[in-house]
Structures are given as structure tokens and as C-alpha cells.
PyMOL Python script that loads the backbone (N, CA, C, O; Angstrom):
from pymol import cmd

cmd.read_pdbstr("""\
ATOM      1  N   UNK A   1      40.735 -17.099  27.231  1.00  0.00           N
ATOM      2  CA  UNK A   1      39.164 -17.301  28.566  1.00  0.00           C
ATOM      3  C   UNK A   1      39.589 -16.285  29.201  1.00  0.00           C
ATOM      4  O   UNK A   1      38.531 -15.897  29.698  1.00  0.00           O
ATOM      5  N   UNK A   2      40.475 -15.476  29.594  1.00  0.00           N
ATOM      6  CA  UNK A   2      40.783 -13.848  30.169  1.00  0.00           C
ATOM      7  C   UNK A   2      39.802 -12.676  28.951  1.00  0.00           C
ATOM      8  O   UNK A   2      38.964 -11.780  29.060  1.00  0.00           O
ATOM      9  N   UNK A   3      40.394 -13.235  28.066  1.00  0.00           N
ATOM     10  CA  UNK A   3      39.828 -12.590  26.571  1.00  0.00           C
ATOM     11  C   UNK A   3      38.810 -12.193  26.420  1.00  0.00           C
ATOM     12  O   UNK A   3      38.588 -11.056  26.003  1.00  0.00           O
ATOM     13  N   UNK A   4      37.777 -13.187  26.779  1.00  0.00           N
ATOM     14  CA  UNK A   4      36.597 -13.376  26.858  1.00  0.00           C
ATOM     15  C   UNK A   4      36.120 -12.532  27.493  1.00  0.00           C
ATOM     16  O   UNK A   4      35.233 -11.782  27.087  1.00  0.00           O
ATOM     17  N   UNK A   5      36.673 -12.508  28.703  1.00  0.00           N
ATOM     18  CA  UNK A   5      35.808 -11.727  30.093  1.00  0.00           C
ATOM     19  C   UNK A   5      36.055 -10.675  29.962  1.00  0.00           C
ATOM     20  O   UNK A   5      35.397  -9.869  30.618  1.00  0.00           O
ATOM     21  N   UNK A   6      37.195 -10.139  28.989  1.00  0.00           N
ATOM     22  CA  UNK A   6      37.526  -8.575  29.007  1.00  0.00           C
ATOM     23  C   UNK A   6      36.515  -7.962  28.336  1.00  0.00           C
ATOM     24  O   UNK A   6      35.885  -6.941  28.611  1.00  0.00           O
ATOM     25  N   UNK A   7      36.406  -9.092  26.959  1.00  0.00           N
ATOM     26  CA  UNK A   7      35.399  -8.557  25.942  1.00  0.00           C
ATOM     27  C   UNK A   7      33.751  -8.651  26.756  1.00  0.00           C
ATOM     28  O   UNK A   7      33.226  -7.538  26.726  1.00  0.00           O
ATOM     29  N   UNK A   8      33.409  -9.059  27.024  1.00  0.00           N
ATOM     30  CA  UNK A   8      32.015  -9.127  27.472  1.00  0.00           C
ATOM     31  C   UNK A   8      31.800  -8.322  28.490  1.00  0.00           C
ATOM     32  O   UNK A   8      30.672  -7.861  28.667  1.00  0.00           O
ATOM     33  N   UNK A   9      32.848  -8.019  29.331  1.00  0.00           N
ATOM     34  CA  UNK A   9      33.083  -6.854  30.126  1.00  0.00           C
ATOM     35  C   UNK A   9      32.916  -5.671  29.519  1.00  0.00           C
ATOM     36  O   UNK A   9      32.256  -4.839  30.140  1.00  0.00           O
ATOM     37  N   UNK A  10      33.270  -5.428  28.645  1.00  0.00           N
ATOM     38  CA  UNK A  10      33.296  -3.997  27.782  1.00  0.00           C
ATOM     39  C   UNK A  10      32.169  -4.239  27.023  1.00  0.00           C
ATOM     40  O   UNK A  10      32.014  -3.121  26.531  1.00  0.00           O
ATOM     41  N   UNK A  11      31.194  -4.978  26.545  1.00  0.00           N
ATOM     42  CA  UNK A  11      30.251  -5.262  25.963  1.00  0.00           C
ATOM     43  C   UNK A  11      29.174  -4.383  26.998  1.00  0.00           C
ATOM     44  O   UNK A  11      28.501  -3.422  26.626  1.00  0.00           O
ATOM     45  N   UNK A  12      29.191  -5.002  28.481  1.00  0.00           N
ATOM     46  CA  UNK A  12      28.185  -4.906  29.236  1.00  0.00           C
ATOM     47  C   UNK A  12      28.054  -3.065  29.433  1.00  0.00           C
ATOM     48  O   UNK A  12      27.026  -2.391  29.500  1.00  0.00           O
ATOM     49  N   UNK A  13      29.212  -2.704  29.477  1.00  0.00           N
ATOM     50  CA  UNK A  13      29.989  -1.353  29.908  1.00  0.00           C
ATOM     51  C   UNK A  13      29.367  -0.476  28.699  1.00  0.00           C
ATOM     52  O   UNK A  13      29.193   0.702  29.012  1.00  0.00           O
ATOM     53  N   UNK A  14      29.015  -0.806  27.436  1.00  0.00           N
ATOM     54  CA  UNK A  14      28.677  -0.262  26.073  1.00  0.00           C
ATOM     55  C   UNK A  14      27.567  -0.291  25.939  1.00  0.00           C
ATOM     56  O   UNK A  14      27.013   0.353  25.048  1.00  0.00           O
ATOM     57  N   UNK A  15      26.887  -1.093  26.838  1.00  0.00           N
ATOM     58  CA  UNK A  15      25.272  -1.317  27.052  1.00  0.00           C
ATOM     59  C   UNK A  15      24.573  -0.181  27.920  1.00  0.00           C
ATOM     60  O   UNK A  15      23.561   0.498  27.748  1.00  0.00           O
ATOM     61  N   UNK A  16      25.553  -0.258  28.944  1.00  0.00           N
ATOM     62  CA  UNK A  16      24.763   0.960  29.686  1.00  0.00           C
ATOM     63  C   UNK A  16      25.455   2.326  29.470  1.00  0.00           C
ATOM     64  O   UNK A  16      25.261   3.140  30.373  1.00  0.00           O
ATOM     65  N   UNK A  17      26.146   2.682  28.546  1.00  0.00           N
ATOM     66  CA  UNK A  17      26.352   4.018  28.358  1.00  0.00           C
ATOM     67  C   UNK A  17      25.365   4.276  27.308  1.00  0.00           C
ATOM     68  O   UNK A  17      24.698   5.283  27.070  1.00  0.00           O
ATOM     69  N   UNK A  18      25.428   3.089  26.712  1.00  0.00           N
ATOM     70  CA  UNK A  18      23.922   3.524  25.178  1.00  0.00           C
ATOM     71  C   UNK A  18      22.473   3.499  26.109  1.00  0.00           C
ATOM     72  O   UNK A  18      21.648   4.134  25.451  1.00  0.00           O
ATOM     73  N   UNK A  19      21.811   2.981  27.463  1.00  0.00           N
ATOM     74  CA  UNK A  19      20.733   3.216  27.738  1.00  0.00           C
ATOM     75  C   UNK A  19      21.489   4.611  28.228  1.00  0.00           C
ATOM     76  O   UNK A  19      21.125   5.470  27.424  1.00  0.00           O
ATOM     77  N   UNK A  20      22.514   5.290  29.342  1.00  0.00           N
ATOM     78  CA  UNK A  20      21.947   6.501  29.397  1.00  0.00           C
ATOM     79  C   UNK A  20      22.098   7.533  28.490  1.00  0.00           C
ATOM     80  O   UNK A  20      21.423   8.519  28.783  1.00  0.00           O
ATOM     81  N   UNK A  21      22.778   7.636  27.459  1.00  0.00           N
ATOM     82  CA  UNK A  21      22.804   8.096  25.888  1.00  0.00           C
ATOM     83  C   UNK A  21      21.114   8.137  25.888  1.00  0.00           C
ATOM     84  O   UNK A  21      20.583   9.222  26.124  1.00  0.00           O
ATOM     85  N   UNK A  22      20.199   6.855  25.602  1.00  0.00           N
ATOM     86  CA  UNK A  22      19.522   7.470  25.458  1.00  0.00           C
ATOM     87  C   UNK A  22      18.340   7.636  26.028  1.00  0.00           C
ATOM     88  O   UNK A  22      17.306   7.778  25.376  1.00  0.00           O
ATOM     89  N   UNK A  23      18.398   7.633  27.270  1.00  0.00           N
ATOM     90  CA  UNK A  23      17.862   8.466  28.627  1.00  0.00           C
ATOM     91  C   UNK A  23      18.392  10.215  28.643  1.00  0.00           C
ATOM     92  O   UNK A  23      17.793  11.211  29.047  1.00  0.00           O
ATOM     93  N   UNK A  24      19.140  10.131  28.304  1.00  0.00           N
ATOM     94  CA  UNK A  24      19.293  11.410  28.146  1.00  0.00           C
ATOM     95  C   UNK A  24      19.156  12.245  26.884  1.00  0.00           C
ATOM     96  O   UNK A  24      19.309  13.465  26.834  1.00  0.00           O
ATOM     97  N   UNK A  25      18.718  11.092  25.426  1.00  0.00           N
ATOM     98  CA  UNK A  25      17.922  12.401  24.399  1.00  0.00           C
ATOM     99  C   UNK A  25      16.777  12.282  24.633  1.00  0.00           C
ATOM    100  O   UNK A  25      16.042  13.076  24.046  1.00  0.00           O
ATOM    101  N   UNK A  26      16.219  11.412  25.435  1.00  0.00           N
ATOM    102  CA  UNK A  26      14.496  11.425  25.961  1.00  0.00           C
ATOM    103  C   UNK A  26      14.712  12.624  26.349  1.00  0.00           C
ATOM    104  O   UNK A  26      13.987  13.524  25.924  1.00  0.00           O
ATOM    105  N   UNK A  27      15.618  12.857  27.123  1.00  0.00           N
ATOM    106  CA  UNK A  27      14.970  14.009  28.595  1.00  0.00           C
ATOM    107  C   UNK A  27      15.068  15.533  27.591  1.00  0.00           C
ATOM    108  O   UNK A  27      14.342  16.526  27.624  1.00  0.00           O
ATOM    109  N   UNK A  28      16.115  15.265  26.843  1.00  0.00           N
ATOM    110  CA  UNK A  28      16.327  16.729  26.158  1.00  0.00           C
ATOM    111  C   UNK A  28      15.028  16.444  24.668  1.00  0.00           C
ATOM    112  O   UNK A  28      14.636  17.307  23.883  1.00  0.00           O
ATOM    113  N   UNK A  29      14.844  15.759  24.684  1.00  0.00           N
ATOM    114  CA  UNK A  29      13.188  15.740  23.485  1.00  0.00           C
ATOM    115  C   UNK A  29      12.115  15.872  24.344  1.00  0.00           C
ATOM    116  O   UNK A  29      11.182  16.380  23.722  1.00  0.00           O
ATOM    117  N   UNK A  30      11.928  15.724  25.089  1.00  0.00           N
ATOM    118  CA  UNK A  30      11.042  16.281  26.195  1.00  0.00           C
ATOM    119  C   UNK A  30      11.099  17.403  26.622  1.00  0.00           C
ATOM    120  O   UNK A  30      10.069  18.077  26.655  1.00  0.00           O
ATOM    121  N   UNK A  31      12.570  18.025  27.160  1.00  0.00           N
ATOM    122  CA  UNK A  31      12.230  19.909  27.370  1.00  0.00           C
ATOM    123  C   UNK A  31      12.408  20.103  26.273  1.00  0.00           C
ATOM    124  O   UNK A  31      11.240  20.418  26.046  1.00  0.00           O
ATOM    125  N   UNK A  32      13.082  20.240  24.918  1.00  0.00           N
ATOM    126  CA  UNK A  32      12.321  20.503  23.769  1.00  0.00           C
ATOM    127  C   UNK A  32      10.672  20.868  22.905  1.00  0.00           C
ATOM    128  O   UNK A  32      10.196  21.740  22.178  1.00  0.00           O
ATOM    129  N   UNK A  33      10.169  19.298  23.689  1.00  0.00           N
ATOM    130  CA  UNK A  33       9.075  19.579  23.064  1.00  0.00           C
ATOM    131  C   UNK A  33       8.261  20.588  24.226  1.00  0.00           C
ATOM    132  O   UNK A  33       7.439  21.497  24.115  1.00  0.00           O
ATOM    133  N   UNK A  34       8.767  20.097  25.087  1.00  0.00           N
ATOM    134  CA  UNK A  34       7.681  21.303  26.121  1.00  0.00           C
ATOM    135  C   UNK A  34       7.879  22.301  26.236  1.00  0.00           C
ATOM    136  O   UNK A  34       7.278  22.826  27.173  1.00  0.00           O
ATOM    137  N   UNK A  35       9.047  23.437  25.194  1.00  0.00           N
ATOM    138  CA  UNK A  35       9.438  24.780  25.616  1.00  0.00           C
ATOM    139  C   UNK A  35       8.952  24.969  24.482  1.00  0.00           C
ATOM    140  O   UNK A  35       8.519  26.118  24.390  1.00  0.00           O
ATOM    141  N   UNK A  36       8.802  24.278  23.429  1.00  0.00           N
ATOM    142  CA  UNK A  36       8.045  24.746  21.918  1.00  0.00           C
ATOM    143  C   UNK A  36       6.743  25.101  22.125  1.00  0.00           C
ATOM    144  O   UNK A  36       6.304  26.123  21.597  1.00  0.00           O
ATOM    145  N   UNK A  37       5.705  24.046  23.176  1.00  0.00           N
ATOM    146  CA  UNK A  37       4.789  24.234  23.383  1.00  0.00           C
ATOM    147  C   UNK A  37       4.246  25.390  23.908  1.00  0.00           C
ATOM    148  O   UNK A  37       3.249  26.000  23.522  1.00  0.00           O
ATOM    149  N   UNK A  38       5.306  25.737  25.210  1.00  0.00           N
ATOM    150  CA  UNK A  38       4.414  26.511  26.365  1.00  0.00           C
ATOM    151  C   UNK A  38       5.469  28.112  25.600  1.00  0.00           C
ATOM    152  O   UNK A  38       5.631  28.868  26.557  1.00  0.00           O
ATOM    153  N   UNK A  39       5.884  28.503  24.798  1.00  0.00           N
ATOM    154  CA  UNK A  39       6.209  29.376  23.977  1.00  0.00           C
ATOM    155  C   UNK A  39       4.604  30.011  23.523  1.00  0.00           C
ATOM    156  O   UNK A  39       4.071  31.007  24.014  1.00  0.00           O
ATOM    157  N   UNK A  40       4.081  29.176  22.523  1.00  0.00           N
ATOM    158  CA  UNK A  40       2.430  29.667  21.930  1.00  0.00           C
ATOM    159  C   UNK A  40       1.519  29.763  22.804  1.00  0.00           C
ATOM    160  O   UNK A  40       0.404  30.221  22.557  1.00  0.00           O
ATOM    161  N   UNK A  41       1.937  29.288  24.064  1.00  0.00           N
ATOM    162  CA  UNK A  41       0.459  29.810  25.037  1.00  0.00           C
ATOM    163  C   UNK A  41       0.969  30.471  25.614  1.00  0.00           C
ATOM    164  O   UNK A  41       0.308  31.435  26.001  1.00  0.00           O
ATOM    165  N   UNK A  42       2.231  30.407  25.983  1.00  0.00           N
ATOM    166  CA  UNK A  42       2.481  32.322  26.966  1.00  0.00           C
ATOM    167  C   UNK A  42       2.027  33.644  26.247  1.00  0.00           C
ATOM    168  O   UNK A  42       1.649  34.706  26.743  1.00  0.00           O
ATOM    169  N   UNK A  43       2.170  33.280  24.966  1.00  0.00           N
ATOM    170  CA  UNK A  43       1.922  34.265  23.418  1.00  0.00           C
ATOM    171  C   UNK A  43       0.295  34.529  23.890  1.00  0.00           C
ATOM    172  O   UNK A  43      -0.013  35.638  24.327  1.00  0.00           O
ATOM    173  N   UNK A  44      -0.588  33.586  23.789  1.00  0.00           N
ATOM    174  CA  UNK A  44      -1.552  33.151  23.839  1.00  0.00           C
ATOM    175  C   UNK A  44      -2.133  34.184  25.242  1.00  0.00           C
ATOM    176  O   UNK A  44      -2.586  35.327  25.180  1.00  0.00           O
ATOM    177  N   UNK A  45      -1.972  33.509  26.189  1.00  0.00           N
ATOM    178  CA  UNK A  45      -2.037  34.006  27.606  1.00  0.00           C
ATOM    179  C   UNK A  45      -1.511  35.286  27.556  1.00  0.00           C
ATOM    180  O   UNK A  45      -2.171  36.012  28.299  1.00  0.00           O
ATOM    181  N   UNK A  46      -0.326  36.070  26.832  1.00  0.00           N
ATOM    182  CA  UNK A  46      -0.527  37.472  27.316  1.00  0.00           C
ATOM    183  C   UNK A  46      -1.544  38.183  26.631  1.00  0.00           C
ATOM    184  O   UNK A  46      -2.163  39.112  27.151  1.00  0.00           O
ATOM    185  N   UNK A  47      -1.745  37.745  25.405  1.00  0.00           N
ATOM    186  CA  UNK A  47      -2.597  38.563  24.456  1.00  0.00           C
ATOM    187  C   UNK A  47      -4.408  38.835  25.083  1.00  0.00           C
ATOM    188  O   UNK A  47      -5.151  39.811  24.977  1.00  0.00           O
ATOM    189  N   UNK A  48      -4.616  37.350  25.793  1.00  0.00           N
ATOM    190  CA  UNK A  48      -5.990  37.739  26.411  1.00  0.00           C
ATOM    191  C   UNK A  48      -5.527  38.328  27.446  1.00  0.00           C
ATOM    192  O   UNK A  48      -6.276  39.294  27.586  1.00  0.00           O
ATOM    193  N   UNK A  49      -4.476  38.362  28.563  1.00  0.00           N
ATOM    194  CA  UNK A  49      -4.968  39.744  29.245  1.00  0.00           C
ATOM    195  C   UNK A  49      -4.751  40.801  28.953  1.00  0.00           C
ATOM    196  O   UNK A  49      -5.206  41.696  29.665  1.00  0.00           O
ATOM    197  N   UNK A  50      -3.886  41.159  27.664  1.00  0.00           N
ATOM    198  CA  UNK A  50      -4.423  42.561  27.082  1.00  0.00           C
ATOM    199  C   UNK A  50      -5.712  42.785  26.812  1.00  0.00           C
ATOM    200  O   UNK A  50      -6.211  43.840  27.202  1.00  0.00           O
ATOM    201  N   UNK A  51      -6.332  42.028  26.239  1.00  0.00           N
ATOM    202  CA  UNK A  51      -7.977  42.321  25.863  1.00  0.00           C
ATOM    203  C   UNK A  51      -8.805  42.370  27.189  1.00  0.00           C
ATOM    204  O   UNK A  51      -9.785  43.098  27.344  1.00  0.00           O
ATOM    205  N   UNK A  52      -8.229  41.391  28.259  1.00  0.00           N
ATOM    206  CA  UNK A  52      -8.808  41.960  29.437  1.00  0.00           C
ATOM    207  C   UNK A  52      -8.899  43.015  30.082  1.00  0.00           C
ATOM    208  O   UNK A  52      -9.832  43.387  30.794  1.00  0.00           O
ATOM    209  N   UNK A  53      -7.827  43.581  29.826  1.00  0.00           N
ATOM    210  CA  UNK A  53      -7.367  45.097  30.772  1.00  0.00           C
ATOM    211  C   UNK A  53      -8.111  46.196  29.684  1.00  0.00           C
ATOM    212  O   UNK A  53      -8.707  47.175  30.133  1.00  0.00           O
ATOM    213  N   UNK A  54      -8.003  45.895  27.953  1.00  0.00           N
ATOM    214  CA  UNK A  54      -8.892  46.959  27.587  1.00  0.00           C
ATOM    215  C   UNK A  54     -10.563  46.981  27.528  1.00  0.00           C
ATOM    216  O   UNK A  54     -11.382  47.865  27.275  1.00  0.00           O
ATOM    217  N   UNK A  55     -10.665  45.477  27.912  1.00  0.00           N
ATOM    218  CA  UNK A  55     -12.336  45.270  28.239  1.00  0.00           C
ATOM    219  C   UNK A  55     -12.868  45.984  29.509  1.00  0.00           C
ATOM    220  O   UNK A  55     -13.885  46.677  29.487  1.00  0.00           O
ATOM    221  N   UNK A  56     -11.937  45.718  30.880  1.00  0.00           N
ATOM    222  CA  UNK A  56     -11.608  46.230  31.707  1.00  0.00           C
ATOM    223  C   UNK A  56     -11.775  47.945  31.736  1.00  0.00           C
ATOM    224  O   UNK A  56     -12.515  48.449  32.582  1.00  0.00           O
ATOM    225  N   UNK A  57     -11.275  48.522  31.072  1.00  0.00           N
ATOM    226  CA  UNK A  57     -10.951  49.877  31.123  1.00  0.00           C
ATOM    227  C   UNK A  57     -12.126  50.371  30.675  1.00  0.00           C
ATOM    228  O   UNK A  57     -12.770  51.156  31.370  1.00  0.00           O
ATOM    229  N   UNK A  58     -12.591  49.926  29.329  1.00  0.00           N
ATOM    230  CA  UNK A  58     -13.885  49.781  28.797  1.00  0.00           C
ATOM    231  C   UNK A  58     -14.889  50.462  29.848  1.00  0.00           C
ATOM    232  O   UNK A  58     -15.366  51.583  30.027  1.00  0.00           O
ATOM    233  N   UNK A  59     -14.977  48.877  30.597  1.00  0.00           N
ATOM    234  CA  UNK A  59     -16.432  49.040  31.468  1.00  0.00           C
ATOM    235  C   UNK A  59     -16.063  50.164  32.698  1.00  0.00           C
ATOM    236  O   UNK A  59     -16.843  50.821  33.387  1.00  0.00           O
ATOM    237  N   UNK A  60     -14.735  50.134  32.706  1.00  0.00           N
ATOM    238  CA  UNK A  60     -14.934  51.528  34.105  1.00  0.00           C
ATOM    239  C   UNK A  60     -15.169  52.942  33.576  1.00  0.00           C
ATOM    240  O   UNK A  60     -15.615  53.877  34.242  1.00  0.00           O
ATOM    241  N   UNK A  61     -14.825  52.974  32.341  1.00  0.00           N
ATOM    242  CA  UNK A  61     -15.157  54.282  31.863  1.00  0.00           C
ATOM    243  C   UNK A  61     -16.541  54.477  31.837  1.00  0.00           C
ATOM    244  O   UNK A  61     -17.106  55.534  32.117  1.00  0.00           O
ATOM    245  N   UNK A  62     -16.958  53.656  31.567  1.00  0.00           N
ATOM    246  CA  UNK A  62     -18.686  53.306  30.927  1.00  0.00           C
ATOM    247  C   UNK A  62     -18.951  53.913  32.332  1.00  0.00           C
ATOM    248  O   UNK A  62     -19.574  54.970  32.237  1.00  0.00           O
ATOM    249  N   UNK A  63     -18.638  53.525  33.703  1.00  0.00           N
ATOM    250  CA  UNK A  63     -19.361  52.895  34.607  1.00  0.00           C
ATOM    251  C   UNK A  63     -19.493  54.176  35.050  1.00  0.00           C
ATOM    252  O   UNK A  63     -20.531  54.658  35.502  1.00  0.00           O
ATOM    253  N   UNK A  64     -18.000  54.966  34.868  1.00  0.00           N
ATOM    254  CA  UNK A  64     -17.626  56.160  35.694  1.00  0.00           C
ATOM    255  C   UNK A  64     -18.696  57.723  34.711  1.00  0.00           C
ATOM    256  O   UNK A  64     -19.118  58.804  35.123  1.00  0.00           O
ATOM    257  N   UNK A  65     -18.747  57.054  33.383  1.00  0.00           N
ATOM    258  CA  UNK A  65     -19.495  58.442  32.729  1.00  0.00           C
ATOM    259  C   UNK A  65     -21.111  58.034  32.849  1.00  0.00           C
ATOM    260  O   UNK A  65     -21.936  58.806  32.361  1.00  0.00           O
ATOM    261  N   UNK A  66     -21.478  56.998  33.404  1.00  0.00           N
ATOM    262  CA  UNK A  66     -22.687  57.011  33.680  1.00  0.00           C
ATOM    263  C   UNK A  66     -23.293  57.377  35.138  1.00  0.00           C
ATOM    264  O   UNK A  66     -24.483  57.511  35.423  1.00  0.00           O
ATOM    265  N   UNK A  67     -22.022  57.521  36.093  1.00  0.00           N
ATOM    266  CA  UNK A  67     -22.492  57.893  37.447  1.00  0.00           C
ATOM    267  C   UNK A  67     -22.289  59.291  37.260  1.00  0.00           C
ATOM    268  O   UNK A  67     -23.004  60.134  37.803  1.00  0.00           O
ATOM    269  N   UNK A  68     -21.243  59.588  36.433  1.00  0.00           N
ATOM    270  CA  UNK A  68     -21.067  61.012  36.374  1.00  0.00           C
ATOM    271  C   UNK A  68     -22.028  61.897  35.859  1.00  0.00           C
ATOM    272  O   UNK A  68     -22.246  63.040  36.259  1.00  0.00           O
ATOM    273  N   UNK A  69     -22.713  61.167  34.749  1.00  0.00           N
ATOM    274  CA  UNK A  69     -24.231  61.678  34.540  1.00  0.00           C
ATOM    275  C   UNK A  69     -25.448  61.694  35.028  1.00  0.00           C
ATOM    276  O   UNK A  69     -26.445  62.109  34.437  1.00  0.00           O
ATOM    277  N   UNK A  70     -25.393  61.180  36.272  1.00  0.00           N
ATOM    278  CA  UNK A  70     -26.363  60.634  37.390  1.00  0.00           C
ATOM    279  C   UNK A  70     -26.458  62.122  37.868  1.00  0.00           C
ATOM    280  O   UNK A  70     -27.512  62.668  37.541  1.00  0.00           O
ATOM    281  N   UNK A  71     -25.612  62.856  38.545  1.00  0.00           N
ATOM    282  CA  UNK A  71     -25.531  63.921  39.703  1.00  0.00           C
ATOM    283  C   UNK A  71     -26.027  65.252  38.642  1.00  0.00           C
ATOM    284  O   UNK A  71     -26.129  66.394  39.090  1.00  0.00           O
TER     285      UNK A  71
END
""", "prot")
cmd.dss("prot")
cmd.show_as("cartoon", "prot")
cmd.util.cbc("prot")
cmd.orient("prot")
């Protein structure tokens, strides 16, 4: 009888370990997914900001040239 209780008690602990292991695996998977998603998005945002900088510079140069020609 005591042997059966010991065995069933160990089974409960193993099940708890499996649940904890599955939860950590899910967290690691979500972290990896977020990381792999954010890297390309950050590159796109950086490229967009670079493009906007170039366009803004061209606009300012155009405005400056227009004002310089009017004097």
C-alpha cells in the first residue's frame, strides 16, 4: 500500500515537471518568434527613416535654392 502511494506521488510530480517544461518551451518559442519577427521590421523601419531623411534634405535644398533665386 505504501509502495502504491509513493508511486502515485512521483507520478504527480513528474506531471508537474512536464507542465513546467511545456510552459517554458512555449515561452522560448514565443520569444524566438518575436525576435525573428522584429528583426526584419526594424530593418524596414531603418530603411524608411533613411529614405525620409534623403527626401527631407532634397526638399530643404529645393526651398533654399528657391529662396536664394528670389533675392
